[in-house]
LOTORTI-262182 format. One record per atom (N, C-alpha, C, O): x, y, z. Coordinates in steps of 0.1 Angstrom, whole numbers, plus 2048, in hexadecimal, padded with zeros to 3 digits. Each point is the difference from the previous one (the first is absolute). Last residue first. Example, Ala and Ser with C-alpha at 12.3 -4.5 7.8 and 13.67 -1.06 7.14 Angstrom:
REM residues 2
8807EA847 80980B800 7F880B808 80580B801 7FE7BC7FE 7F780C800 80980C800 80A800807 
This chain:
REM residues 146
8478868BD 80A807809 7FF7FB80E 808804808 7EB7E17C9 7FA80880B 80B805809 80A7F9803 7F87FB7C7 8037FB80D 7FA80980B 7FF80C7FE 7EC7EC7D0 809809807 8037FB80E 7F67FC807 7EC7F27D6 80C7F9804 809808808 80B7FB805 7BF8027ED 80A80A804 80C7F8805 7FF7FA80B 7DE7EC7E6 80080B7F6 80B80A803 8068057F7 7FA7C6818 7FD80D804 80180A7F5 8097FF7F8 7E97CC802 80C809800 7FC80E804 7F68057FC 7EF7D27FC 80080780D 80C809801 80280680B 7F77DC7D0 7F680B800 80080880D 7FA80B800 8337DA7F7 7F37FE7FB 7F780C802 80480B801 82C7EF808 7F77FD80B 7F27FE7FC 7F77FC808 8318117DE 7FE7F1801 7F67FD80A 7FC7F4802 80B83B7E1 8007FA80D 7FD7F17FE 7F77FC7F9 82182E7E8 7F57F6801 8017FA80E 80B7FF806 80782E7DC 8017F980C 7F47F6801 7F58057FF 8288187D9 7F37FB804 8027F780C 8087F77FF 8138337E2 8007F580B 7F27FC803 7F7808802 8298147D6 7F27FD805 8027F480A 8077F77FE 8198337E8 7FF7F3807 7F17FE805 7FA80A804 8298147D6 7F37FE806 8007F3808 8067F67FB 81C8347EC 7FF7F2805 7F37FF808 7FC809807 81681B7CF 7FB7FC80D 8007F2803 8017F77F7 80E8207DF 80080B80A 7FC7FC80E 80180880A 8037DA7CE 80A80A7FF 80180980B 80B805804 7DE7D080A 8018057F3 80B80A7FF 808801809 7E77D3819 80680D7FE 8008037F1 8007F77F8 7EB7E5833 8028047F2 80780D800 7FF809809 7EF7CB81B 80880C7FD 8008037F1 8007F67F8 7E37ED832 8038017F2 80780D7FE 7FC80B805 7F67D1826 80580C7FB 8037FF7F1 8047F67FB 7E17F2834 8047FF7F2 80480D7FB 7F980A802 7FF7DC830 80280D7F9 8057FD7F2 80A7F97FE 7DA7EF82F 8097FD7F4 80080D7F8 7F68057FD 7FC7EC83A 7FF8087F3 80A7FB7F6 80B7FB803 7E77FA82F 7FE7F77F4 7FE8077F3 7F77FD7F9 814815834 7F38037FA 7FD7F77F4 7F68027F9 8337FB81F 7F57FE80B 7F28037FA 7F67FB805 83180C7DF 7FE7F1803 7F47FE80A 7F87F87FE 8178347F8 7F97FB7F4 7FD7F1803 7F57FB7FD 82381B825 7F38067FE 7F87FA7F5 7F47FD801 8397F7807 7F77FA80A 7F28057FE 7F77F9801 82A81A7E3 7FF7F17FD 7F67FA80A 7F77F87FC 81583580B 7F67FE7F5 7FE7F27FD 7F57FC7FC 82C811824 7F2800805 7F67FE7F5 7F57FA802 83A7F87ED 7FD80780D 7F17FE804 7FA7F67FD 80D8037CF 80A7FE80B 7FA80780D 7F78087FF 7F97E37CB 7FD80880C 80B7FD80B 8057F5801 7F28097C7 8077F980A 7FF80980D 80580B7FF 7E17F07CD 80380780C 8077F780A 7FB7F4802 80680A7C6 7F97FB80C 80580880C 80B804801 7F67FB7C3 80380680E 7F87F980B 7F57FC7FD 81E7EE7D3 7F4805807 80380680D 8077FA808 8177EE7D9 80080F7FF 7F4806807 7FE80C800 8127C57FE 7F98037F4 7FF80F7FE 7FA8057F6 8187E8832 8097FB7F5 7FA8047F2 8078017F6 7EA81F831 8027F2800 8087FC7F4 8048087F8 7FD828822 7FB7F97F5 8037F1801 80B7FD804 7EC82C823 80A7F97F8 7F97F97F4 7F47FF800 804828829 7FA7FA7F4 80A7FB7F7 8088077FA 7F380483E 8088007F4 7F87FA7F5 7F87F7802 800820832 7FB7FA7F4 80A8017F5 80680A7FD 80180982D 7F97F4805 7FA7F87F4 7FA7F5802 81E8367FB 8097F4802 7F97F4804 8057F57FF 7E48357FC 8067FD7F3 8097F4801 8027F97F6 7D580782A 80B80A7FE 8077FC7F3 7FD7F67FA 7D57FC828 8068027F3 80B80A801 7FF80A806 7E07E881D 80D7F9800 8088017F2 80A7FA7FF 7EA82F80F 8017F2807 7F47F87FD 7F5804801 8118217DB 80080080F 8017F2805 7FD7F67F9 7FD81C7D9 80E7FD804 80180280F 80B803805 7C67EF7E7 80A80A7FA 80E7FC803 8037F4800 7D37F480B 80880680B 80A80B7FA 806807808 7D97D97E2 7F9809808 80880780A 7FB807809 80F7D87D2 7FF7FB80E 7F8809809 7FC7FC80B 80D8117C9 7F87F47FF 7FE7FA80E 7F57FB803 82982A7F8 7F28047FE 7F67F4800 7F6801806 8387F67FD 7FC80780C 7F18057FF 7F97FF809 81B7EE7D1 7FE7F680A 7FB80680D 7F77FB806 8178227D7 7F37F97FD 7FD7F680A 7F47FE803 835819802 7F4809802 7F37F97FD 7F7801808 8307E87EE 7FF80180F 7F4809803 7F97FE80A 8127FD7C9 7FA7F4805 7FE80180F 7F67FB806 8208287E3 7F28007FD 7F97F4806 7F5800805 83A8027FF 7FA80A808 7F08007FE 7F980180A 8207E37DA 8007FB80E 7FA80A80A 7F87FD809 80E80F7C9 7F57F6802 8007FB80E 7F57FD805 82D8227F1 7F28067FF 7F57F6802 7F7802807 8367EE7F5 7FE80880D 7F2806801 7F97FF80A 8147EC7CD 7FE7F680B 7FD80780D 7F77FC808 8148207D4 7F37FA7FE 7FD7F580B 7F5800806 8368137F9 7F680A805 7F27FB7FE 7F7802809 82B7E37E6 80180080F 7F680A805 7F97FD80A 80B8017C8 7FA7F3805 80080080F 7F67FC806 8218277E5 7F18027FE 7F97F3805 7F5802805 83A7FD7FD 7FB80B808 7F18017FF 7F980080A 81F7E27D9 7FE7FB80E 7FA80A809 7F87FD809 81780B7CA 7F27FB801 7FD7FC80E 7F47FF804 83880D7F3 7F780C7FF 7F17FC801 7F8807806 8287D480F 80380B7F7 7F580B7FF 7F980280A 8057D9816 7FF7FB7F2 80280B7F6 7F98017F5 8047FF83E 80D7FD7FA 8007FB7F2 80A7FC7FB 7CE80D81F 80880D7FE 80D7FD7F9 8058097F9 7E07D3814 7FA8077F4 80880C7FD 8038047F5 8097E4832 8037F87F4 7FB8077F3 8078007F6 7EE813834 80E8027FC 8047F87F4 8088057F8 7CC7F6818 80280D7FC 80F8027FB 8028067F5 7F37D2821 7FB8007F2 80280E7FA 8048017F4 8077FB839 8097F77F8 7FC8017F1 8088017F7 7DC813829 80C8087FD 80A7F97F8 8078067F7 7D27E3818 7FD80A7F5 80C8097FD 8028037F4 8017DF830 8007F97F3 7FD8097F4 8067FF7F6 7F9814836 80D7FB7FD 8017F97F2 8088027F8 7D282380D 8057F680A 80D7FA7FA 8058047F6 7E882F7FE 8017F27FC 8057F780C 808805808 7F282C7FC 7F47FA7F9 8017F17FE 7F67F9802 82D822812 7F4804808 7F47F87FA 7F67FD807 8348007E4 8017F980D 7F3803808 7FC7F7809 80A81F7CE 7FE7F27FE 8007F880D 7F87F7802 813837800 7F27FE7FC 7FD7F17FE 7F67FC805 836811805 7F880380B 7F17FE7FD 7F87FB809 8298017D5 7FE7F4808 7F880380D 7F97F6804 8028317DB 8087F37FD 7FC7F5809 7F57FC802 7FD8357F9 8037F980D 8077F37FE 8067FB809 7EE8247D1 80480880C 8057F880C 80A804806 7E67E67D3 80C8087FC 80580980C 80C801802 7CC7E6802 80C7F7801 80C8087FC 80B7FE806 7CD8197F7 8037FD80E 80C7F7801 808802809 7E98077CC 80580C806 8037FE80F 80B804804 7E17D97E4 80D8027FB 80680C806 80C800804 7C87F7806 8087F6807 80F8027FB 8097FF808 7D781B7E2 80180480E 8097F7808 809804808 7ED7F27CB 80980B801 80280580E 80A805804 7D67D87F3 80E7FC7FF 80A80B801 80A7FF806 7C47FE810 8068067F4 80F7FC801 807803809 7CF7E180D 80C808803 8068057F3 8027F87F7 7CE7F1821 8078047F3 80B809804 7FE809808 7DD7CF810 80980C801 8078027F3 8047F67F9 7D17EC824 8078037F3 80980D803 7FC808807 7E47CD814 80880D800 8078027F3 8047F67F9 7D37EB824 8068037F3 80880D802 7FA80A806 7EB7CC81B 80780D7FE 8068017F2 8057F67FB 7E27E4815 7FD80980B 80780D7FF 7FE809808 7F07C77DC 80880C7FF 7FC80980B 7F4803802 80A7C67FD 7F880C800 80980D800 809801808 
């Protein structure tokens, strides 16, 4: 049963400008450890590598925003930029990997998160769909209680 949907769009030139200004400080703030390795690998592929790396960075940022929206928590606890990594499987399909408190939070609610990523010349887009394995009794409001 679908319990949340989130979408986000990021302009590639804005991400490129931020990366140009802040470099590694920006990528370390946005990307998890595995994502940083993939980013560095793409960056090291010559002149085309820079645009591919920026596209990768933009898609990951958009995905984290979209997942936060779909979960109903935004980038507030238990969600953070480092508590979610969006990695690709062997066939290239993106999937969400949860860490820290977010992993426990998603697991305890029996949620499954599906992510789709796309980019064009000027923007990266991410769509997240959250499904509940708990059946029809799934809570409509997934926001953690204070």
